[in-house]
C-alpha positions in Angstrom: -25.7 6.6 -4.8 -24.2 4.5 -2.0 -23.1 5.1 1.6 -19.7 3.6 2.0 -17.8 3.1 5.2 -14.0 2.6 4.8 -12.1 1.2 7.8 -8.4 1.6 7.2 -5.4 1.7 9.5 -3.6 4.6 7.7 -4.8 7.5 5.6 -3.3 10.8 4.3 -1.5 12.9 5.5 0.3 9.7 6.4 2.4 9.1 3.3 2.9 5.3 3.3 1.7 3.4 0.3 -1.6 2.1 1.7 -2.5 5.6 3.0 -2.0 7.1 -0.4 -3.9 4.4 -2.3 -6.9 4.6 0.0 -6.8 8.4 0.1 -7.0 8.4 -3.7 -9.7 5.7 -3.8 -11.9 7.4 -1.2 -11.8 10.7 -3.1 -12.6 9.0 -6.4 -15.5 7.1 -4.9 -16.9 10.4 -3.6 -16.5 11.9 -7.1 -18.7 9.0 -8.4 -21.4 10.4 -6.1 -21.1 8.1 -3.2 -21.3 9.3 0.4 -18.0 8.1 1.9 -17.1 8.0 5.6 -13.5 7.0 6.6 -12.5 5.6 10.0 -8.8 5.7 10.4 -5.9 6.7 12.7 -4.2 10.0 13.0 -0.9 10.1 11.1 0.9 7.1 12.6 3.9 6.2 10.3 5.3 9.3 8.5 3.1 12.4 8.4 3.4 14.5 5.3 3.8 17.9 6.8 3.2 19.5 3.4 -0.2 17.9 3.0 -2.1 20.9 4.5 -5.3 20.1 2.6 -5.7 16.9 4.7 -5.7 19.0 8.0 -8.3 21.6 7.3 -11.5 21.8 9.3 -10.6 19.4 12.1 -13.0 19.2 15.0 -11.5 17.9 18.1 -13.0 15.4 20.6 -11.0 12.7 22.3 -10.2 10.2 20.9 -11.6 11.3 17.5 -10.8 14.3 15.3 -13.4 14.7 12.6 -13.1 16.7 9.3 -14.8 17.0 6.0 -12.5 17.2 3.0 -12.7 16.3 -0.7 -16.3 15.2 -0.3 -15.3 12.8 2.5 -16.1 12.7 6.2 -12.9 11.5 7.9 -12.9 10.3 11.5 -9.3 10.1 12.8 -8.5 8.3 16.0 -5.8 9.4 18.4 -3.1 6.8 18.5 -0.2 6.1 20.8 3.3 6.9 19.5 4.3 4.3 16.9 6.2 1.3 18.5 8.8 -0.7 16.7 8.0 -3.8 18.7 5.4 -6.4 17.5 3.4 -6.2 20.7 3.4 -2.5 20.6 1.9 -2.5 17.1 -0.6 -5.1 18.1 -1.7 -2.9 21.1 -2.1 0.1 18.8 -4.2 -1.9 16.3 -6.4 -3.2 19.2 -6.9 0.4 20.4 -7.8 1.6 16.9 -10.3 -1.3 16.4 -12.0 -0.7 19.8 -12.2 3.1 19.2 -13.6 2.6 15.7 -16.3 0.3 17.0 -17.2 2.7 19.9 -17.6 5.5 17.4 -19.4 3.7 14.6 -21.6 1.1 16.2 -24.0 3.6 17.9 -24.3 5.6 14.7 -27.7 6.2 13.1 -26.0 6.8 9.8 -27.0 4.0 7.4 -24.2 2.1 5.8 -24.7 0.3 2.5 -21.3 -1.4 2.3 -18.1 -1.6 4.4 -14.7 -1.7 2.7 -11.6 -2.7 4.7 -8.0 -3.5 3.6 -5.4 -5.7 5.3 -3.1 -5.3 7.1 -3.8 -5.8 9.9 -5.9 -9.0 9.4 -7.9 -8.2 12.5 -9.5 -5.2 10.8 -11.8 -7.7 9.1 -13.5 -8.3 12.4 -14.3 -4.6 12.8 -15.6 -4.5 9.2 -17.8 -7.6 9.9 -19.2 -6.2 13.1 -20.1 -2.9 11.4 -21.6 -4.8 8.5 -23.7 -6.9 11.0 -24.8 -3.7 12.8 -26.1 -2.1 9.7 -27.2 -5.2 7.9 -24.8 -4.4 5.1 -22.2 -6.5 3.2 -18.5 -5.9 3.6 -15.7 -6.1 1.1 -12.2 -7.2 2.2 -9.2 -6.0 0.3 -6.1 -8.2 0.6 -3.1 -5.9 0.3 -0.9 -8.5 2.0 -1.7 -12.2 2.5 -2.0 -12.9 6.2 -0.9 -14.8 8.2 1.4 -16.0 5.4 3.6 -12.9 5.5 4.2 -13.1 9.2 4.8 -16.9 9.0 7.2 -16.7 6.0 9.2 -13.9 7.7 9.5 -15.8 10.9 7.6 -13.2 12.9 5.1 -15.8 14.1 6.2 -19.3 15.1 3.8 -20.3 17.9 1.5 -23.0 16.6 -1.5 -21.8 18.7 -1.1 -18.2 17.3 -0.8 -19.5 13.8 -3.9 -21.7 14.3 -5.8 -18.7 15.5 -4.7 -16.5 12.6 -5.7 -19.3 10.2 -9.2 -19.5 11.8 -9.5 -15.7 11.5 -8.5 -15.9 7.8 -11.1 -18.6 7.1 -13.8 -16.6 9.0 -12.9 -13.4 7.0 -13.2 -15.1 3.6 -16.4 -16.9 4.6 -18.0 -13.7 5.9 -17.0 -11.2 3.3 -19.4 -10.5 0.4 -16.3 -10.1 -1.8 -12.6 -10.5 -1.4 -10.4 -8.4 -3.6 -6.7 -9.2 -4.2 -4.0 -7.2 -5.9 -2.1 -9.9 -7.9 -2.5 -13.1 -9.9 -0.7 -15.3 -7.4 -2.7 -14.0 -4.5 -5.8 -14.8 -6.5 -4.6 -18.4 -7.1 -3.7 -18.8 -3.4 -7.2 -17.9 -2.3 -8.8 -20.3 -4.8 -6.5 -23.1 -3.4 -7.9 -22.3 0.1 -11.4 -23.1 -1.2 -12.6 -19.5 -1.4 -15.4 -19.6 -4.0 -14.2 -18.2 -7.4 -17.2 -15.9 -7.6 -16.2 -14.3 -4.3 -12.6 -13.4 -5.4 -11.8 -10.5 -7.7 -8.5 -9.2 -8.9 -8.1 -5.4 -8.7 -4.5 -4.3 -8.7 -3.1 -1.3 -7.0 -2.4 1.8 -9.1 -0.4 4.9 -9.6 -1.7 8.5 -9.8 -0.4 9.1 -13.3 -1.8 12.7 -13.1 0.5 13.5 -10.2 3.5 11.1 -10.8 5.3 11.8 -14.1 8.8 11.8 -15.5 10.7 14.8 -14.2 14.1 16.5 -14.6 17.2 15.2 -12.9 18.2 18.6 -11.8 15.6 19.4 -9.1 15.3 20.6 -5.5 15.9 17.1 -4.1 19.0 16.4 -6.2 20.5 19.8 -5.3 19.7 19.4 -1.6 21.7 16.2 -1.4 24.3 17.0 -4.0 23.3 14.2 -6.5 23.8 16.2 -9.7 26.0 14.4 -12.2 26.0 11.1 -10.2 24.4 7.7 -11.0 21.7 7.5 -8.3 20.4 4.2 -7.0 17.5 5.0 -4.6 15.3 3.2 -2.2 12.3 4.9 -0.6 10.1 3.3 2.1 10.2 1.2 5.2 13.6 0.0 6.5 12.7 -3.3 8.2 14.0 -6.8 8.2 11.8 -8.0 5.3 13.5 -5.5 3.0 17.0 -7.0 3.4 18.5 -3.5 2.7 21.9 -4.7 4.0 22.3 -6.3 0.6 22.1 -2.8 -1.0 24.6 -1.4 1.5 26.9 -4.3 0.8 26.5 -3.8 -2.9 27.5 -0.2 -2.4 30.7 -1.4 -0.7 31.5 -3.5 -3.7 31.0 -0.4 -5.9 33.0 2.0 -3.8 35.6 2.2 -6.6 33.0 3.8 -8.9 33.0 7.3 -7.6 29.9 8.4 -9.7 27.6 5.7 -8.1 25.7 6.7 -5.0 23.0 4.8 -3.0 20.3 6.9 -1.4 18.2 5.3 1.3 15.0 7.3 2.1 12.7 6.5 5.0 12.9 4.9 8.4 12.3 1.6 10.2 13.6 -0.8 12.7 16.7 -1.6 10.7 17.8 2.0 9.9 20.2 2.2 12.9 21.9 -1.1 12.0 22.1 0.0 8.3 23.7 3.2 9.3 26.1 1.4 11.5 27.0 -1.0 8.7 27.7 1.8 6.3 29.8 3.5 9.0 31.8 0.3 9.7 32.5 -0.2 6.0 33.4 3.5 5.8 31.2 4.1 2.8 31.1 7.5 1.3 28.7 6.4 -1.4 25.6 5.8 0.8 23.3 8.6 1.9 20.5 8.3 4.5 17.5 10.6 4.1 14.5 10.8 6.4 10.9 10.2 5.2 10.0 12.8 2.6 6.6 14.3 1.7 4.6 12.6 -1.0 4.8 15.9 -2.9 8.6 15.3 -3.4 8.2 11.9 -5.1 8.5 13.3 -8.6 11.8 14.9 -7.6 13.1 11.8 -5.9 12.3 9.5 -8.8 13.4 12.2 -11.3 17.0 12.2 -10.1 17.1 8.4 -9.7 18.8 6.3 -12.4 17.6 3.1 -10.7 14.9 2.5 -8.1 15.5 -0.5 -5.8 12.4 -2.6 -4.9 13.2 -5.5 -2.5 10.9 -8.4 -1.6 11.9 -10.9 1.1 12.4 -14.5 0.0 9.4 -16.7 0.6 6.9 -13.9 0.3 6.5 -13.8 -3.5 2.8 -14.9 -3.2 2.0 -12.6 -0.3 1.8 -9.2 -2.0 3.3 -6.7 -4.4 5.2 -3.6 -3.2 2.9 -0.8 -4.4 5.8 1.6 -4.8 6.7 -0.2 -8.1 3.6 1.3 -9.8 4.7 4.8 -8.7 8.3 4.2 -10.0 7.1 3.0 -13.4 4.6 5.9 -13.6 7.6 8.2 -13.0 9.4 6.6 -16.0 12.2 5.1 -14.0 13.7 1.6 -14.3 13.4 -0.9 -11.5 16.0 -3.2 -9.9 13.8 -5.8 -8.2 15.3 -8.0 -5.5 12.8 -10.9 -5.7 12.0 -14.3 -7.0 11.6 -14.0 -10.8 8.3 -16.0 -10.6 6.8 -13.6 -8.0 4.1 -11.1 -9.0 6.6 -8.3 -8.5 9.1 -10.1 -10.8 6.4 -10.8 -13.4 5.2 -7.2 -13.3 8.8 -5.8 -13.8 9.3 -8.3 -16.7 6.1 -7.3 -18.4 6.9 -3.7 -18.2 10.3 -4.3 -19.7 11.7 -1.6 -17.4 13.9 -3.5 -15.0 16.2 -6.3 -13.9 15.5 -9.0 -11.3 18.1 -10.2 -8.8 18.0 -12.7 -5.9 16.8 -11.0 -2.7 19.9 -11.8 -0.7 22.8 -11.6 -3.1 24.8 -8.4 -2.8 27.1 -9.3 -5.6 24.2 -9.8 -8.0 22.8 -6.4 -6.9 26.2 -4.7 -7.6 26.5 -6.5 -11.0 23.0 -5.4 -12.0 23.8 -1.8 -11.0 26.9 -1.8 -13.1 25.1 -3.3 -16.1 22.3 -0.7 -15.9 24.9 2.1 -15.5 26.8 0.8 -18.6 23.5 0.7 -20.6 22.2 4.0 -19.2 20.6 5.2 -22.4 18.8 1.9 -22.9 17.3 1.9 -19.4 16.3 5.5 -19.7 14.3 4.6 -22.8 12.8 1.6 -21.2 11.7 3.7 -18.3 9.8 5.9 -20.6 8.0 2.9 -22.1 7.1 1.8 -18.6 5.2 5.0 -18.1 3.0 4.1 -21.1 2.6 0.6 -19.6 1.3 2.0 -16.3 -1.1 4.4 -18.1 -2.6 1.5 -20.0 -3.0 -1.0 -17.2 -2.6 0.6 -13.7 -3.8 4.2 -13.8 -5.8 5.6 -11.0 -9.0 6.3 -13.0 -9.1 2.8 -14.4 -8.6 1.0 -11.1 -10.8 3.2 -8.9 -13.6 2.7 -11.4 -13.4 -1.0 -10.9 -13.9 -0.5 -7.1 -16.9 1.8 -7.8 -18.5 -0.9 -10.1 -17.7 -3.7 -7.6 -19.2 -1.9 -4.6 -22.3 -1.0 -6.5 -22.7 -4.6 -7.6 -22.2 -6.0 -4.1 -24.8 -3.6 -2.7 -27.3 -4.4 -5.4 -26.9 -8.1 -4.9 -27.2 -7.8 -1.1 -30.4 -5.7 -1.5 -31.9 -8.1 -4.1 -31.4 -11.2 -2.0 -32.3 -9.5 1.3 -30.1 -12.0 3.0 -26.5 -12.3 4.3 -23.3 -11.9 2.3 -22.5 -15.5 1.7 -24.1 -15.7 -1.7 -22.8 -15.4 -5.2 -22.8 -11.8 -6.4 -24.6 -10.8 -9.5 -22.5 -10.4 -12.6 -22.5 -7.5 -15.1 -24.8 -5.0 -13.2 -23.1 -1.7 -12.7 -26.1 0.6 -12.0 -26.4 3.1 -9.2 -27.9 2.7 -5.8 -30.9 4.9 -5.0 -30.1 7.4 -2.3 -32.1 7.3 0.9 -32.5 9.4 4.0 -30.0 9.0 6.8 -29.2 10.5 10.2 -26.0 12.1 11.2 -23.7 11.1 14.1 -20.7 12.3 16.0 -18.3 10.7 13.5 
């Protein structure tokens, strides 16, 4: 069928959300018969030490380690140790971009289409250069709306930098053959920026409902951290400023009189030390900090959780949807979403019927919602089971990855039919296969 190059910052055995999504997507595209080559980093955020199947057959050569797994050829670039500083992360991205181009541009392997997700937004330049080199189209997947996220969070204030990021954004949308977004409000935002409607396609993120499913409360994770018989409020993921997790810790302080309620914070990030200090200062015995856990333990983590907390910083309701919410709903657990009720996250939780929505910076509202859900425990348990059905119907892995398969085939066919650049309207309704051709091999 088609030769697909995926350029992505993170990939399994990294177990952050984007890595898991693109690992599943790449495997499914290979199962459709495509030849898929992935250019990515070595585990950079939180390596899943139990994911042995992603480490087999590595061939070492600085800065790349190459392997063939699940029908994929994966080229992993050595990366410096992860930095918590903005400039450190920018430097790491720059190194990854340069190394990817150095490995891929000289290749004689013919590429039919390039797929690249944000963040970082600069990855679009790498995808465009590869597409130009191989005279192929590229598809840009907007996981987070940049530079809006950085601006709304106050991470970027310099007008010159903002102007440069806006120019990069316009260049990306103009150059891509197709731009995929993961939510309705992101779709509307791109149309407001004069991106042609035919170029924008909504394909949501998904959950692997074959792997994630409702599980027992009594499991290895709950026993390890003595959670049996307690009302567990869990958060799993990055602990940074945008998550405002101090609200959850402060809510735990308000609930300290309820001895059965415990808050479990799983993960790491720039704010973890300050959150631990806050919990210590408040002398909280009902807050537990747990390091990043392997993806294989997600069923146990969600299984012993009565509520899963999903925060979204104020002002970022148009900029993305935390993909963990799909996994939580697939596991049949109710969600407490700290977000704007009109956000895509808020609308998703409302449609599922399996959660409550509270303001992102109101600890009292968080505490009140936890008490309400504890009082109505049986009701929310039942709604969580309905949420599982909701995800199976609308956000399952097979349904969503098939949309990517059909889109990529359509983009390739249109590019080949026109024999021109990628700034043209793609054909509609054609989902045939792409004839295979000969190709040469390369180092990566």
